[in-house]
C-alpha positions in Angstrom: 18.2 -23.4 -30.2 16.0 -21.8 -27.7 16.2 -17.9 -26.6 14.2 -15.5 -24.3 13.3 -12.4 -25.0 11.9 -10.3 -21.7 9.2 -8.0 -22.1 8.1 -6.1 -18.8 4.0 -5.8 -18.8 5.0 -3.0 -16.3 8.1 -0.5 -16.0 7.4 -0.5 -12.1 11.0 0.2 -11.3 11.0 4.1 -13.1 7.3 5.3 -14.7 5.1 2.8 -13.5 3.5 2.8 -17.2 0.9 0.0 -17.5 0.9 -1.8 -20.8 -2.5 -1.4 -22.4 -5.3 -3.8 -22.0 -5.8 -6.6 -24.4 -2.9 -9.3 -25.7 0.7 -8.2 -26.3 1.1 -6.9 -29.8 3.5 -9.2 -31.9 7.2 -9.1 -31.3 9.4 -9.9 -34.8 11.3 -13.4 -33.9 14.1 -13.8 -35.6 14.0 -17.2 -36.1 11.1 -19.9 -35.4 13.2 -22.1 -32.8 13.9 -18.4 -30.9 11.1 -18.0 -28.0 9.7 -15.7 -26.2 8.4 -15.5 -22.9 6.5 -12.3 -20.9 8.4 -11.6 -17.8 8.0 -9.2 -15.1 11.4 -9.0 -14.9 11.0 -5.8 -12.4 10.9 -5.7 -8.7 7.5 -4.1 -8.3 5.5 -5.5 -10.8 6.2 -9.6 -8.7 4.2 -12.1 -7.9 1.3 -11.2 -6.2 1.8 -7.5 -6.7 -0.6 -7.9 -10.2 -3.7 -9.2 -10.8 -1.7 -11.9 -12.9 1.8 -14.7 -12.2 3.5 -15.0 -15.3 7.5 -15.3 -16.1 10.4 -16.5 -15.3 13.2 -15.5 -12.6 12.1 -15.0 -8.9 14.1 -13.7 -5.9 12.1 -10.9 -3.6 8.6 -12.8 -4.1 10.4 -16.6 -2.8 11.8 -15.4 0.7 10.6 -11.4 1.5 8.2 -10.4 -1.6 5.9 -7.2 -1.2 4.1 -8.2 2.1 6.9 -10.1 4.5 10.3 -8.1 5.3 12.8 -10.5 5.4 15.2 -10.3 2.5 16.9 -13.5 2.9 18.4 -13.7 -0.8 17.4 -16.8 -2.5 16.4 -16.9 -6.4 14.0 -19.5 -8.5 13.2 -20.0 -11.7 9.9 -21.2 -13.1 9.1 -22.3 -16.4 6.5 -23.7 -19.2 6.9 -26.8 -19.6 8.2 -26.7 -23.4 10.8 -24.5 -21.9 11.5 -27.3 -19.5 12.0 -29.7 -21.9 14.0 -27.6 -24.6 16.9 -27.8 -21.7 16.6 -31.1 -20.4 16.9 -32.6 -24.0 20.5 -33.5 -23.7 22.5 -36.7 -22.8 21.8 -38.3 -19.3 24.9 -37.6 -18.3 25.4 -33.4 -18.7 24.3 -31.0 -17.2 21.0 -30.1 -17.5 20.9 -26.3 -17.1 24.8 -25.1 -16.4 24.2 -21.9 -14.5 26.3 -22.2 -11.3 25.7 -23.9 -8.2 27.5 -21.9 -5.7 24.7 -21.0 -3.1 22.1 -23.8 -4.4 20.0 -24.9 -2.0 21.5 -23.3 1.2 19.4 -24.6 4.4 18.6 -21.0 5.9 17.3 -19.1 2.5 15.2 -22.5 1.9 13.9 -22.2 5.2 12.8 -18.8 4.9 11.2 -19.5 1.8 9.1 -22.2 2.9 8.0 -20.1 5.8 7.2 -17.3 3.4 5.0 -19.0 0.9 3.5 -20.6 4.2 2.3 -16.9 5.1 1.6 -16.3 1.4 -0.6 -19.2 1.5 -2.2 -19.1 5.1 -3.1 -15.1 4.6 -4.3 -15.4 1.2 -1.7 -12.9 0.1 -1.4 -14.2 -3.5 -5.2 -13.1 -4.3 -5.4 -9.9 -2.2 -4.2 -7.8 -4.9 -7.0 -8.8 -7.4 -9.3 -8.5 -4.2 -8.0 -4.7 -3.4 -7.8 -3.4 -6.6 -11.3 -1.9 -7.2 -10.5 -0.1 -3.8 -7.3 0.6 -4.5 -8.1 2.2 -7.9 -10.8 4.7 -6.6 -8.8 5.7 -3.8 -5.5 6.4 -6.0 -7.9 8.0 -8.7 -9.7 10.2 -6.2 -6.4 12.2 -6.4 -7.5 13.3 -9.9 -7.8 17.6 -10.0 -5.6 18.8 -7.0 -2.6 20.4 -8.2 -0.3 19.7 -10.5 -1.4 15.9 -11.3 -1.4 15.3 -15.2 -1.5 11.4 -15.0 -2.7 8.8 -12.5 -2.7 5.1 -13.7 -3.0 1.9 -11.6 -3.2 -2.0 -11.7 -3.4 -4.5 -9.2 -2.1 -2.7 -6.0 0.5 -0.7 -8.3 -0.1 3.0 -8.8 1.5 6.0 -10.1 0.4 9.9 -9.8 2.5 11.8 -12.4 2.8 15.4 -12.0 3.7 18.7 -14.2 7.3 19.2 -14.2 8.7 22.6 -12.5 9.8 24.7 -15.9 13.7 23.7 -15.8 13.5 21.8 -12.9 12.6 18.3 -14.2 12.1 15.9 -11.0 12.1 18.5 -8.2 7.9 18.6 -7.7 8.0 14.8 -7.2 11.1 15.0 -4.9 9.4 17.6 -2.7 5.8 16.0 -2.5 8.4 13.0 -1.5 9.8 14.9 1.5 7.0 16.5 2.3 5.0 12.9 2.7 7.7 11.1 4.8 7.6 13.8 7.2 4.0 13.4 7.3 4.8 9.6 8.1 4.3 8.1 4.8 6.9 6.7 2.8 6.3 6.7 -1.2 9.1 6.7 -4.0 9.9 9.6 -6.5 11.0 8.6 -10.0 11.2 11.4 -12.1 8.0 13.5 -11.6 6.3 10.6 -11.0 5.4 9.6 -7.3 5.4 5.6 -7.4 3.1 3.8 -5.0 3.2 -0.3 -4.3 2.1 -0.8 -0.7 2.6 -4.1 1.1 0.0 -7.2 -0.1 -1.2 -7.2 4.0 -2.6 -3.6 3.4 -6.0 -2.9 4.7 -8.7 -0.7 3.3 -8.2 1.3 6.1 -5.0 1.9 5.5 -5.3 2.5 1.6 -7.6 5.4 2.6 -4.7 6.8 5.8 -2.6 6.5 2.5 -4.5 8.7 0.4 -5.6 11.2 2.7 -2.0 11.9 3.9 -1.0 12.2 0.5 -3.9 14.4 -0.7 -3.1 16.6 2.0 0.6 16.6 0.6 -0.6 17.8 -3.1 -3.2 20.3 -1.2 -0.7 22.2 0.8 2.0 22.1 -1.8 2.7 25.6 -3.7 
């Protein structure tokens, strides 16, 4: 028997809480035949958005990802040899991995996936996160000390700015910043009292500067 336990290395969909440096702490495994896979299930820490590639299911990264706005649905599964072999060890006449094939191999989705992967390769998008990460880190942490900022965290091209909540109005401060940033031409994402940042992989340093300049202006003029 083989089972998989999914662990998100980054809580991207809500808080952008980053796992501490170092290996993942031991997770109790109830049976020696049950395996565990570290998998960024969340749609923010996708392939290329962070400095590592790890995991099982892949959807957005195959036909759109964070760099290319197409969103033609297509899924995929990447597994290590050990997991693959566990599913392929049955009789020859039995379906290998019976998960449903209603839309398998759709020609439009496959064409979009091939084109997307070509752009990833030609433009070097899968390495841009690690290349820009130091510049991004310095830029995001430049917001330290601005009004009501209580925490800043980042990894790869992901960042989060957490704010001191307004008493009896949790989430209002970040939402106010979200609205004001949008009015100034910057789209961010508010989640609780956190502003989450996950720019496209095609972003340039000058655009990072522009992003931080706009958002710092938002914070400096906030009440």
